[in-house]
C-alpha positions as CSV (number, residue, x, y, z in Angstrom):
1,M,-7.4,-19.5,1.2
2,A,-9.0,-16.9,-0.7
3,Q,-8.9,-13.6,0.9
4,P,-11.9,-11.0,1.0
5,E,-11.6,-7.8,-1.0
6,F,-8.7,-5.6,0.3
7,P,-9.8,-2.3,2.0
8,C,-8.5,0.1,-0.9
9,F,-10.1,3.2,-1.8
10,A,-9.4,5.2,-5.0
11,W,-9.0,8.7,-4.9
12,G,-8.7,11.7,-7.2
13,S,-8.0,15.6,-7.3
14,E,-9.1,17.8,-9.7
15,S,-5.7,19.4,-9.7
16,P,-2.3,18.4,-8.8
17,V,-1.8,17.9,-4.9
18,N,0.8,19.5,-2.8
19,A,2.2,16.3,-1.3
20,K,3.4,17.9,1.9
21,D,0.1,19.6,2.7
22,V,-2.0,16.4,1.9
23,L,0.3,14.2,4.1
24,A,0.0,16.7,7.2
25,H,-3.5,16.6,6.9
26,F,-3.8,12.9,6.3
27,L,-1.5,12.1,9.5
28,D,-4.0,14.4,11.3
29,A,-7.1,12.8,9.9
30,R,-6.4,9.2,10.1
31,P,-7.7,7.3,13.1
32,N,-4.3,5.2,13.5
33,S,-1.3,3.9,11.7
34,N,-3.4,1.2,9.8
35,W,-4.2,3.7,7.1
36,V,-1.7,4.5,4.4
37,L,-1.9,7.1,1.6
38,I,-0.3,5.8,-1.7
39,G,0.7,7.8,-4.6
40,Q,-0.3,7.5,-8.3
41,G,0.0,4.2,-10.0
42,C,1.6,2.3,-7.2
43,I,-1.5,-0.1,-6.5
44,Q,-1.8,-2.5,-9.7
45,A,-3.5,-5.7,-8.3
46,E,-5.3,-7.1,-5.5
47,S,-2.9,-9.9,-5.1
48,Q,-0.1,-7.1,-4.9
49,L,-2.2,-5.8,-1.6
50,W,-2.6,-9.1,0.2
51,T,1.1,-10.0,-0.5
52,A,2.6,-7.0,0.9
53,W,0.1,-7.0,3.7
54,N,0.8,-10.8,4.5
55,S,4.6,-10.0,4.6
56,A,4.4,-7.1,6.7
57,S,2.0,-8.6,9.2
58,R,3.9,-11.8,9.6
59,R,6.8,-9.5,10.6
60,W,4.6,-7.5,12.6
61,L,3.4,-10.5,14.7
62,R,6.8,-12.1,15.0
63,S,8.1,-8.6,16.2
64,S,10.9,-8.7,13.5
65,T,9.9,-5.6,11.5
66,L,12.6,-3.2,10.2
67,A,10.0,-0.4,10.6
68,R,8.5,0.9,13.7
69,S,4.9,0.7,12.4
70,L,2.7,-1.4,10.4
71,D,2.0,1.2,7.8
72,A,5.9,1.8,7.1
73,E,6.7,-2.1,7.2
74,F,3.9,-2.4,4.5
75,L,5.3,0.2,2.3
76,R,8.7,-1.3,2.7
77,Y,7.3,-4.7,1.4
78,L,5.3,-2.9,-1.5
79,T,8.2,-1.1,-2.7
80,G,10.6,-4.0,-2.2
81,T,13.3,-2.2,-0.4
82,H,15.0,-2.4,3.0
83,H,15.2,1.4,3.6
84,V,11.7,2.7,5.0
85,S,12.7,6.3,4.0
86,E,12.9,5.2,0.4
87,A,9.7,3.1,0.5
88,F,7.8,6.5,1.6
89,K,9.6,8.3,-1.6
90,R,8.6,5.6,-3.8
91,A,4.8,4.8,-2.8
92,G,3.8,8.0,-1.2
93,V,2.1,10.6,-2.5
94,R,4.2,13.2,-4.7
95,D,3.6,16.8,-5.9
96,K,1.5,16.8,-8.8
97,D,-0.2,13.4,-8.3
98,T,-3.8,13.7,-9.3
99,S,-4.8,10.2,-8.0
100,G,-4.0,7.5,-5.6
101,F,-5.2,5.0,-3.0
102,L,-6.0,5.0,0.6
103,L,-5.5,1.6,2.3
104,H,-6.8,0.3,5.6
105,L,-4.3,-2.3,6.7
106,P,-6.5,-5.1,8.4
107,N,-5.3,-6.3,11.9
108,A,-3.9,-9.9,11.5
109,S,-3.8,-13.0,13.5
110,S,-1.5,-16.1,12.8
111,A,-2.8,-19.3,11.0
112,D,-0.1,-21.2,12.7
113,D,2.7,-20.8,15.6
114,A,5.5,-20.3,13.0
115,Y,3.5,-17.1,11.4
116,S,3.9,-18.7,8.2
117,D,0.7,-17.1,7.0
118,C,-1.7,-14.4,8.5
119,L,-5.5,-14.0,8.3
120,P,-7.2,-10.6,8.6
121,V,-9.2,-10.2,11.7
122,E,-11.9,-7.9,12.4
123,L,-12.3,-7.0,8.8
124,D,-15.6,-4.9,8.2
125,Y,-15.3,-3.7,4.5
126,S,-18.2,-1.2,4.9
127,D,-16.9,0.1,8.1
128,S,-13.6,0.7,6.4
129,E,-15.4,2.2,3.4
130,S,-17.1,4.7,5.7
131,Q,-14.0,5.9,7.3
132,A,-12.1,6.2,4.0
133,L,-14.7,8.5,2.5
134,S,-14.5,10.5,5.9
135,I,-10.8,10.8,5.7
136,L,-10.8,11.7,1.8
137,S,-13.4,14.2,2.4
138,Q,-11.3,15.9,5.2
139,L,-8.2,16.0,2.6
140,G,-10.4,17.6,0.1
141,L,-9.8,14.5,-2.2
142,Q,-12.8,13.0,-4.2
143,T,-13.4,9.1,-4.6
144,A,-12.4,7.6,-7.8
145,S,-13.8,4.3,-9.5
146,M,-11.6,1.5,-8.2
147,E,-9.7,0.0,-11.3
148,F,-6.5,-1.8,-11.0
149,S,-4.2,-1.4,-14.1
150,L,-0.7,-2.9,-14.6
151,S,1.7,-0.2,-15.7
152,R,5.4,0.1,-16.3
153,E,5.4,3.7,-14.9
154,G,3.8,2.9,-11.8
155,A,6.2,-0.2,-11.3
156,S,9.0,1.7,-11.8
157,R,7.9,4.2,-9.2
158,L,7.9,1.1,-6.7
159,G,11.5,0.7,-7.8
160,M,11.2,-2.2,-10.1
161,K,13.8,-2.4,-12.8
162,F,13.3,-3.6,-16.5
163,D,15.9,-5.3,-18.5
164,S,14.2,-4.3,-21.7
165,E,11.8,-2.0,-23.4
166,L,9.6,-5.3,-24.1
167,E,9.4,-6.5,-20.5
168,A,5.9,-6.3,-19.3
169,V,4.7,-5.8,-15.8
170,T,2.6,-8.8,-14.5
171,E,1.0,-9.5,-11.2
172,A,3.7,-12.2,-10.7
173,S,6.5,-9.7,-11.3
174,L,4.9,-7.1,-8.8
175,I,4.8,-10.2,-6.2
176,G,8.2,-10.8,-6.9
177,H,9.3,-7.2,-6.2
178,I,7.5,-7.4,-3.0
179,V,9.3,-10.6,-2.0
180,S,12.7,-9.1,-3.0
181,A,12.3,-6.8,0.1
182,E,13.8,-9.8,2.2
183,F,16.7,-9.9,0.0
184,T,17.7,-6.2,-1.2
185,S,19.4,-3.6,0.8
């Protein structure tokens, strides 16, 4: 089943950010833990977002998460790790970032009793966009054009390893990295 557009909003800053300050303000400004601030280069494809969301939401609905909040579980999958602290280091905003993404993780319902698939519920993109604009304004960040771009630099930041200089990042490799969170420690 095709998913709607993921509530993902690009941000930019004219000067490099101070990660500690931005994060402190973000935690005060966000309405709940369904909002996630992501660092530069980490979001590269719509399918990457929905795969990490679906994996985290299935665990959330099953009450089998490794993290204590949906945002942390999402980051854990996005970065392909069992370690929540490592997930925040990899995908979180870092000092000197000048761009990134603000995500609104939709609530989920299960498509079946085994929680083998999740569906977003109460997803109102325009409402999410309005809230995102408010949060970004409070953080002193500007909205940026929404363009996904596959890059080795961003994939490496997420913890992906490459066997050779010629190996390319693909949507399939990003999804494989997300799925690896089930198997790596």
